C-alpha positions as CSV (number, residue, x, y, z in Angstrom):
1,M,44.0,-14.5,-18.3
2,R,44.8,-17.9,-16.8
3,Q,47.9,-18.2,-19.1
4,L,49.1,-14.7,-18.0
5,V,48.8,-15.6,-14.3
6,E,50.7,-18.9,-15.0
7,L,53.4,-16.9,-16.8
8,Y,53.7,-14.5,-13.8
9,R,53.9,-17.5,-11.4
10,H,56.6,-19.1,-13.4
11,W,58.6,-15.8,-13.7
12,S,58.3,-14.6,-10.1
13,G,58.0,-17.9,-8.2
14,E,54.9,-16.9,-6.3
15,E,51.2,-16.2,-6.8
16,P,50.1,-12.6,-7.6
17,S,48.5,-10.9,-4.6
18,Q,46.4,-8.6,-6.9
19,V,45.5,-8.5,-10.6
20,E,43.9,-5.2,-11.9
21,K,42.6,-4.8,-15.4
22,L,43.8,-1.5,-16.9
23,P,41.5,0.7,-19.0
24,G,41.8,-0.1,-22.8
25,A,41.9,2.3,-25.7
26,G,41.7,1.5,-29.4
27,S,43.8,-1.7,-29.3
28,N,42.6,-5.3,-29.0
29,R,45.4,-6.0,-26.4
30,V,44.3,-6.2,-22.8
31,Y,46.6,-4.9,-20.0
32,Y,46.8,-5.9,-16.4
33,R,48.7,-4.6,-13.4
34,I,50.0,-7.5,-11.4
35,Q,51.2,-7.0,-7.8
36,D,53.2,-9.3,-5.5
37,S,52.9,-9.5,-1.7
38,Q,55.4,-6.7,-1.3
39,G,53.5,-4.2,-3.4
40,S,55.8,-4.4,-6.4
41,S,54.1,-4.6,-9.7
42,V,54.6,-5.5,-13.4
43,V,52.3,-5.1,-16.4
44,G,50.9,-8.2,-18.1
45,V,49.7,-8.1,-21.6
46,V,47.3,-10.5,-23.5
47,G,47.0,-10.0,-27.2
48,T,45.1,-11.8,-29.9
49,S,47.8,-11.3,-32.6
50,R,50.9,-13.3,-32.3
51,D,52.7,-11.2,-35.0
52,E,51.8,-7.9,-33.4
53,N,53.0,-9.2,-30.0
54,H,56.2,-10.5,-31.6
55,A,56.9,-7.1,-33.1
56,F,56.5,-5.3,-29.8
57,I,58.6,-7.9,-27.9
58,Y,61.4,-7.7,-30.5
59,L,61.4,-3.9,-30.6
60,A,61.3,-3.5,-26.9
61,R,64.3,-5.9,-26.4
62,H,66.2,-4.1,-29.2
63,F,65.5,-0.7,-27.7
64,T,66.4,-1.8,-24.2
65,H,69.7,-3.1,-25.6
66,R,70.2,0.4,-27.2
67,Q,69.5,1.8,-23.7
68,L,66.4,3.7,-24.8
69,P,63.6,4.6,-22.4
70,V,61.1,1.8,-23.0
71,P,59.6,-1.0,-20.9
72,M,61.8,-4.0,-20.3
73,I,60.4,-7.4,-21.4
74,L,60.5,-9.7,-18.3
75,A,58.9,-12.9,-19.6
76,V,57.1,-14.2,-22.7
77,S,54.8,-17.2,-23.2
78,E,55.9,-19.8,-25.7
79,D,53.2,-18.8,-28.2
80,E,53.9,-15.1,-27.6
81,L,50.2,-14.4,-26.9
82,C,51.0,-12.9,-23.5
83,Y,54.1,-11.3,-21.9
84,L,55.2,-9.4,-18.8
85,Q,56.9,-6.0,-18.9
86,T,58.1,-3.5,-16.4
87,D,55.5,-1.2,-14.9
88,L,56.1,2.4,-15.9
89,G,53.5,3.8,-13.5
90,Q,50.2,5.4,-14.0
91,V,51.0,8.9,-15.3
92,S,51.1,9.4,-19.0
93,L,52.0,12.6,-20.8
94,F,48.4,12.8,-21.8
95,D,47.4,12.9,-18.2
96,A,50.1,15.4,-17.2
97,I,49.0,18.0,-19.8
98,K,45.3,17.5,-19.2
99,G,44.9,21.1,-17.8
100,G,46.2,22.8,-20.9
101,R,44.1,20.5,-23.1
102,E,40.9,21.2,-21.2
103,A,41.7,24.9,-21.2
104,G,41.4,24.8,-25.0
105,G,45.2,24.7,-25.7
106,R,46.5,27.1,-23.1
107,Y,49.3,25.1,-21.7
108,N,51.2,26.4,-18.7
109,Q,55.0,26.6,-18.5
110,K,55.3,23.1,-16.7
111,E,53.2,21.5,-19.4
112,R,55.2,23.2,-22.2
113,E,58.4,22.0,-20.7
114,L,57.1,18.4,-20.6
115,L,56.2,18.6,-24.2
116,K,59.6,20.0,-25.1
117,K,61.4,17.4,-23.1
118,T,59.4,14.7,-24.9
119,I,59.9,16.0,-28.4
120,R,63.7,16.4,-27.9
121,E,63.8,12.6,-27.0
122,L,62.0,11.5,-30.2
123,P,65.0,11.6,-32.5
124,D,66.8,9.3,-30.1
125,I,64.4,6.4,-30.6
126,Q,64.0,7.2,-34.3
127,I,67.7,7.4,-35.3
128,R,69.7,5.6,-32.6
129,G,66.9,3.0,-32.2
130,A,67.1,2.2,-36.0
131,H,70.8,1.2,-35.7
132,G,71.1,-2.6,-36.0
133,L,67.3,-3.1,-36.1
134,D,66.0,-6.0,-38.2
135,F,62.9,-4.3,-39.7
136,S,61.6,-7.7,-41.0
137,N,60.3,-8.2,-37.4
138,C,58.0,-5.2,-37.8
139,Y,54.2,-5.6,-38.1
140,P,52.2,-5.4,-40.3
141,Q,54.9,-4.3,-42.7
142,P,58.6,-3.6,-42.5
143,E,58.7,-0.2,-44.3
144,F,56.7,2.9,-45.1
145,D,55.9,2.6,-48.8
146,V,53.5,3.6,-51.5
147,D,51.2,0.6,-51.0
148,G,50.9,1.4,-47.2
149,V,50.2,5.1,-48.0
150,L,47.5,4.2,-50.5
151,F,46.0,1.7,-48.0
152,D,45.6,4.5,-45.4
153,L,44.3,7.0,-48.0
154,N,41.6,4.5,-49.1
155,Y,40.9,3.8,-45.4
156,F,40.1,7.5,-45.1
157,K,38.0,7.4,-48.3
158,Y,35.9,4.4,-47.4
159,C,35.6,4.7,-43.7
160,F,35.2,8.5,-43.4
161,L,34.7,10.3,-46.7
162,K,31.9,8.0,-48.0
163,A,30.2,8.1,-44.6
164,T,29.8,11.8,-45.0
165,E,27.9,11.4,-48.3
166,L,30.0,14.2,-49.9
167,D,29.9,13.9,-53.7
168,F,33.3,13.3,-55.3
169,H,34.8,11.9,-58.4
170,E,36.5,8.7,-57.3
171,L,38.9,8.3,-60.3
172,K,40.1,11.9,-60.0
173,L,40.6,11.5,-56.3
174,E,42.5,8.2,-56.8
175,A,44.9,9.9,-59.3
176,N,45.7,12.6,-56.7
177,F,46.1,10.0,-54.0
178,R,48.8,8.2,-56.2
179,M,50.6,11.5,-56.7
180,F,50.4,12.2,-53.0
181,A,51.7,8.7,-52.1
182,K,54.6,9.1,-54.5
183,D,55.6,12.4,-52.9
184,L,55.4,11.1,-49.4
185,T,57.8,8.2,-50.2
186,S,60.1,10.1,-52.4
187,E,62.9,10.5,-49.8
188,P,64.6,7.5,-48.3
189,G,63.6,6.9,-44.7
190,E,66.2,5.1,-42.7
191,S,64.9,5.9,-39.3
192,F,62.5,4.1,-37.1
193,L,58.9,5.4,-37.7
194,Y,57.1,5.0,-34.4
195,R,53.7,5.4,-36.2
196,D,51.6,6.0,-33.1
197,F,53.7,8.6,-31.4
198,Q,51.2,10.5,-29.2
199,A,50.8,11.8,-25.6
200,R,48.9,8.7,-24.5
201,N,51.8,6.5,-25.5
202,I,54.4,8.3,-23.4
203,M,54.7,7.5,-19.7
204,L,56.4,9.8,-17.2
205,D,58.4,8.8,-14.2
206,A,58.6,10.8,-10.9
207,E,61.1,13.2,-12.4
208,G,59.1,13.7,-15.5
209,K,61.4,11.7,-17.7
210,P,59.4,10.3,-20.8
211,Y,59.3,6.5,-21.5
212,F,57.9,5.2,-24.8
213,I,55.2,2.5,-25.1
214,D,52.9,1.0,-27.8
215,F,55.4,1.1,-30.7
216,Q,54.5,-2.3,-32.1
217,G,53.2,-0.7,-35.3
218,G,56.6,0.9,-36.1
219,R,58.6,0.3,-39.2
220,K,61.4,1.9,-41.3
221,G,60.4,5.3,-42.6
222,P,60.7,9.1,-42.7
223,Y,61.0,10.9,-39.3
224,Y,58.5,13.6,-40.4
225,Y,55.6,11.3,-39.8
226,D,56.0,11.0,-36.0
227,L,56.4,14.7,-35.6
228,A,53.2,15.3,-37.5
229,S,51.5,12.6,-35.6
230,F,52.4,14.1,-32.2
231,L,51.8,17.8,-32.9
232,W,48.6,17.5,-34.9
233,Q,46.9,15.1,-32.5
234,A,43.3,16.1,-32.8
235,S,42.4,16.3,-29.1
236,A,45.6,18.0,-28.0
237,K,44.6,21.4,-29.3
238,Y,48.2,22.7,-29.5
239,P,48.2,26.3,-30.5
240,N,50.2,27.2,-33.6
241,K,52.9,29.1,-31.6
242,L,53.5,26.1,-29.4
243,R,53.6,23.8,-32.4
244,R,56.3,26.1,-34.0
245,E,58.3,26.0,-30.8
246,L,58.1,22.2,-30.6
247,V,59.1,21.8,-34.3
248,Y,62.1,24.0,-33.5
249,E,63.0,21.9,-30.5
250,Y,62.7,18.7,-32.6
251,Y,64.7,20.1,-35.5
252,N,67.6,21.2,-33.3
253,S,67.6,17.8,-31.4
254,L,67.6,15.9,-34.7
255,K,70.9,17.6,-35.7
256,N,72.6,15.7,-32.9
257,Y,71.8,12.4,-34.5
258,T,71.9,12.9,-38.3
259,E,72.3,15.3,-41.1
260,V,69.2,17.4,-41.5
261,P,67.8,19.2,-44.6
262,A,67.5,23.0,-44.8
263,V,64.7,24.5,-42.8
264,R,62.5,25.4,-45.7
265,H,62.7,21.9,-47.2
266,F,62.1,20.4,-43.7
267,V,58.9,22.5,-43.2
268,N,57.6,21.8,-46.7
269,R,58.0,18.0,-46.2
270,L,56.5,18.2,-42.8
271,A,53.4,19.8,-44.2
272,L,52.9,16.8,-46.5
273,F,53.0,14.5,-43.6
274,V,50.7,16.6,-41.5
275,L,48.1,16.4,-44.3
276,F,48.6,12.7,-44.6
277,R,48.3,12.1,-40.8
278,I,45.1,14.1,-40.6
279,L,43.5,12.1,-43.3
280,Q,44.8,8.9,-41.7
281,V,43.3,9.6,-38.3
282,L,40.0,10.7,-39.9
283,G,39.8,7.3,-41.4
284,A,40.4,5.7,-38.1
285,Y,37.9,8.0,-36.4
286,G,35.3,7.2,-39.1
287,F,35.7,3.5,-38.6
288,R,35.9,3.5,-34.8
289,G,33.2,6.2,-34.5
290,Y,30.7,5.9,-37.3
291,F,30.8,2.1,-37.5
292,E,31.8,0.9,-34.1
293,R,30.0,3.8,-32.3
294,K,32.9,4.5,-29.9
295,K,32.3,7.9,-28.3
296,H,36.0,8.8,-27.8
297,F,36.5,8.6,-31.6
298,L,33.3,10.5,-32.5
299,D,34.3,13.3,-30.1
300,S,37.7,13.4,-31.8
301,I,36.3,14.2,-35.3
302,P,35.5,17.9,-34.8
303,P,39.0,18.8,-33.6
304,A,40.5,16.8,-36.4
305,M,38.4,18.7,-38.9
306,D,39.5,21.9,-37.3
307,N,43.1,20.8,-37.9
308,L,42.3,20.1,-41.5
309,R,40.5,23.4,-42.0
310,E,43.5,25.3,-40.5
311,L,46.0,23.4,-42.6
312,L,44.1,24.1,-45.8
313,K,44.0,27.8,-44.9
314,M,47.7,28.0,-44.0
315,G,48.9,25.8,-46.9
316,E,47.1,27.7,-49.7
317,G,49.0,26.7,-52.9
318,T,51.4,24.4,-51.0
319,F,49.9,21.1,-52.0
320,P,50.0,20.2,-55.8
321,Y,46.9,18.0,-55.7
322,P,44.1,20.2,-57.1
323,Y,41.2,17.8,-57.1
324,M,42.0,16.4,-53.6
325,M,42.4,19.8,-52.1
326,D,39.1,21.0,-53.7
327,M,37.4,17.9,-52.3
328,L,38.9,18.5,-48.8
329,R,37.8,22.2,-48.8
330,R,34.2,21.1,-49.7
331,L,34.4,18.5,-46.9
332,T,35.4,21.1,-44.3
333,E,32.5,23.4,-45.5
334,M,29.8,20.8,-44.9
335,P,27.3,22.1,-42.3
336,R,28.0,19.1,-40.0
337,F,31.6,20.1,-39.7
338,A,31.2,23.8,-39.6
339,P,33.0,25.5,-36.6
340,Q,30.6,26.6,-33.9
341,E,30.2,30.4,-33.6
342,Q,30.4,32.0,-30.2
343,P,27.3,34.1,-29.2
344,V,27.7,37.9,-29.2
345,V,26.6,39.6,-26.0
346,K,25.7,43.3,-26.0
347,R,26.8,45.4,-23.0
348,E,25.4,48.6,-21.6
349,D,27.9,49.3,-18.8
350,G,30.3,51.6,-20.5
351,Y,32.4,48.9,-22.2
352,K,31.8,47.8,-25.7
353,V,31.8,44.8,-27.9
354,T,33.0,45.0,-31.5
355,D,32.2,43.4,-34.8
356,R,35.9,43.6,-35.7
357,D,38.2,41.0,-34.2
358,I,40.8,43.2,-32.6
359,Y,42.5,40.2,-31.2
360,E,41.5,36.5,-31.1
361,G,40.2,35.2,-27.8
362,N,39.9,31.7,-26.6
363,P,36.5,30.1,-27.1
364,L,36.3,29.0,-23.4
365,D,36.5,32.6,-22.3
366,G,33.1,33.5,-23.9
367,P,32.5,36.7,-25.8
368,A,35.3,39.3,-25.6
369,T,34.7,42.8,-24.2
370,F,36.9,45.8,-24.9
371,S,37.8,49.0,-23.1
372,R,36.6,52.4,-24.2
373,Y,40.0,52.9,-25.9
374,D,39.9,49.7,-28.0
375,G,39.3,49.9,-31.7
376,K,39.6,53.6,-32.3
377,G,43.2,53.9,-33.6
378,P,45.4,54.9,-35.3
379,L,48.2,54.6,-32.7
380,V,50.4,57.7,-32.0
381,V,53.5,57.1,-29.9
382,T,55.1,59.9,-27.9
383,V,58.8,59.5,-26.8
384,Y,60.2,61.9,-24.1
385,S,63.6,62.6,-22.8
386,F,63.8,64.3,-19.4
387,S,65.8,65.1,-16.3
388,Y,64.9,63.3,-13.1
389,H,65.7,66.5,-11.2
390,K,62.7,68.1,-12.8
391,G,60.2,65.2,-12.5
392,M,58.7,62.8,-15.0
393,P,56.7,64.0,-18.0
394,A,52.9,64.1,-17.6
395,D,50.7,61.8,-19.6
396,E,48.4,64.1,-21.5
397,S,46.5,61.3,-23.2
398,G,44.7,60.2,-20.0
399,N,45.5,56.6,-20.6
400,G,48.4,56.3,-18.2
401,G,50.0,53.7,-20.5
402,G,53.7,53.3,-21.3
403,Y,57.2,53.0,-19.9
404,V,59.8,55.0,-18.1
405,F,63.4,53.9,-18.5
406,D,66.3,55.1,-16.3
407,C,69.4,55.7,-18.4
408,R,71.6,56.6,-15.5
409,S,73.2,53.1,-15.3
410,T,75.1,53.9,-18.6
411,H,78.3,55.8,-19.0
412,N,77.7,59.5,-18.8
413,P,79.4,61.8,-21.4
414,G,78.4,64.8,-19.4
415,R,81.2,64.1,-17.0
416,Y,83.7,65.0,-19.6
417,E,84.5,68.6,-20.6
418,P,84.3,68.3,-24.4
419,Y,80.6,67.1,-24.1
420,K,79.2,69.4,-21.4
421,K,77.5,71.8,-23.8
422,L,76.4,69.2,-26.3
423,T,73.4,66.9,-26.4
424,G,72.6,63.4,-27.4
425,L,71.7,64.7,-30.9
426,D,75.3,65.9,-31.5
427,E,77.7,63.7,-33.4
428,P,80.6,63.7,-30.8
429,V,78.2,62.6,-28.1
430,I,76.6,59.9,-30.3
431,R,80.1,58.6,-31.2
432,F,81.1,58.6,-27.5
433,L,78.0,56.6,-26.5
434,E,78.2,54.1,-29.3
435,D,82.0,53.5,-29.0
436,D,81.4,52.8,-25.3
437,G,78.6,50.4,-26.3
438,E,76.8,50.3,-23.0
439,I,73.8,52.2,-24.2
440,L,73.5,49.9,-27.3
441,S,73.0,46.9,-25.1
442,F,70.5,48.9,-23.0
443,L,68.5,49.9,-26.0
444,D,68.5,46.4,-27.5
445,A,66.3,45.2,-24.6
446,V,64.1,48.4,-24.9
447,Y,63.6,47.7,-28.6
448,R,62.3,44.1,-28.0
449,L,59.9,45.3,-25.3
450,A,58.7,48.3,-27.3
451,D,58.2,46.3,-30.5
452,H,55.9,43.8,-28.8
453,H,54.0,46.6,-27.0
454,V,53.5,48.8,-30.1
455,A,52.4,45.8,-32.2
456,R,49.8,44.8,-29.6
457,Y,48.5,48.3,-29.2
458,M,48.1,48.6,-33.0
459,Q,46.3,45.3,-33.1
460,R,43.9,46.3,-30.4
461,G,43.3,49.7,-32.0
462,F,44.7,51.8,-29.1
463,T,45.4,55.4,-29.8
464,H,48.2,56.5,-27.4
465,L,51.4,55.0,-26.0
466,M,54.3,56.8,-24.2
467,F,57.9,56.0,-23.7
468,C,60.1,58.2,-21.4
469,F,63.9,58.2,-20.9
470,G,65.3,59.9,-17.9
471,C,68.9,60.7,-16.9
472,T,70.6,63.2,-14.6
473,G,70.3,66.3,-16.8
474,G,68.0,65.2,-19.6
475,Q,70.8,66.2,-22.0
476,H,72.9,63.3,-23.2
477,R,71.9,59.7,-22.6
478,S,68.1,60.2,-22.4
479,V,68.1,62.4,-25.5
480,Y,70.1,59.8,-27.5
481,S,67.8,57.0,-26.3
482,A,64.5,58.8,-26.9
483,Q,65.6,59.9,-30.4
484,H,66.8,56.4,-31.4
485,L,63.7,54.6,-30.1
486,G,61.4,57.1,-31.8
487,E,63.1,56.6,-35.1
488,H,63.2,52.9,-34.7
489,I,59.4,52.7,-34.0
490,H,58.7,55.0,-37.0
491,E,60.9,53.0,-39.4
492,R,59.5,49.6,-38.3
493,F,55.8,50.4,-37.9
494,G,55.3,53.5,-40.1
495,I,53.0,55.2,-37.5
496,E,53.1,58.7,-36.2
497,V,55.8,59.3,-33.5
498,R,56.2,62.4,-31.5
499,I,59.7,62.9,-30.1
500,I,60.0,65.5,-27.3
501,H,63.3,66.4,-25.6
502,R,61.7,68.4,-22.8
503,E,64.8,69.9,-21.1
504,Q,66.2,70.9,-24.5
505,N,62.9,72.5,-25.7
506,I,63.2,70.3,-28.9
507,S,60.3,68.5,-30.4
508,R,59.7,66.7,-33.7
509,I,56.8,64.8,-35.3
510,L,57.6,61.8,-37.6
511,P,54.3,61.6,-39.6
512,A,52.5,58.4,-40.3
513,E,53.4,56.9,-43.6
């Protein structure tokens, strides 16, 4: 601490007015916020490892030269055991998305945008940051290689797996570990592998721009690792849909920096690194939690096991390591790691609970209840065409659910003599409408809305849904639209669809397949 204050005094030319120790995490480095008399601040760092400090100082200076968003090194002691860097403030991405994390992974639009903005920036430091970088300065090793992978896998084995007392054949597991390590290092990795890319290591300025910190463990390696590290962070609880969106954002951003593999290859490779990263963090959680008794790491074990359980379920047959996969499945099935079941509450107020999961709720919401119409199925869709002059069709199901679409914004063939006595089922009218094209754009939007709604109603076990199309006379545009939507739903979902052209006294039932 005294050496740090002396370094600050030499750099700034004055005594610090305030020195505040910042909360630590898993690192042995200690951080201080140092303020001058004007209220301006810098961050001072004291570390016990000269080599680790050197790696960060070298990388930070290199990235600053490459104009990447990292803290600038302001001063360094001669022995490199302490240094000063710019203060990036107090708001990390981890803090900014706290609400979504505490809501069990239900991130709002603002939080999602911060995540997308961050993941789009990752290829910049991975690819552009690697240009001209002397990887020999990296700590503790310059490159992601087989030996490093095996070290982490054995860290998992000795610090986590053995602590669970699960029975396993060590030689068989070691053989699978070696196959796994060979596959992980099979592609040349010329990018900068951040290694600890997570929400805690990303600071946000007032405009929400991300800045990267704590990259001293980085090295040359494949870019898949950091993506897996970020999206499968145990405590983040990112839902699968959000993960897919962020992978998509990253993949498209990566295209701006380097040639990328085909999507299928990219996803398969990413899965390998997701599995590796989960095992790696379990090793760290085992050591920091089981042996050092640090609560944060003990609390992180259940969500990490949930990630592993989910990956094994989704990746059935994906990973060619039979013994290791069998061992991991047995690990996730141990009673101490079993997912907690939510209690079932019986109701007597006209609403019901169900033994069948009609749709998956969030654990924080407690037991789900369902309406009287839930779970009865199968769904029947009724599609009407009608004239606004004669009023909208009545809902005979009693549900009151569905949509009414106004077709009168589209070009009307009824204004032209050749079509006055025809309907939207006749070929000349169909050709007129489709050649004009306006109604096709109109129906594209309707199809997207209808597809989602029908799928959701089927999932929940609802029995009725109604779509109505109205136009001036209920003869041309509404008839065309109702007929095409009905046929579209029947073809896509195979459920019973009733098409009723009310003003034409025409009805047809497309039976369930």
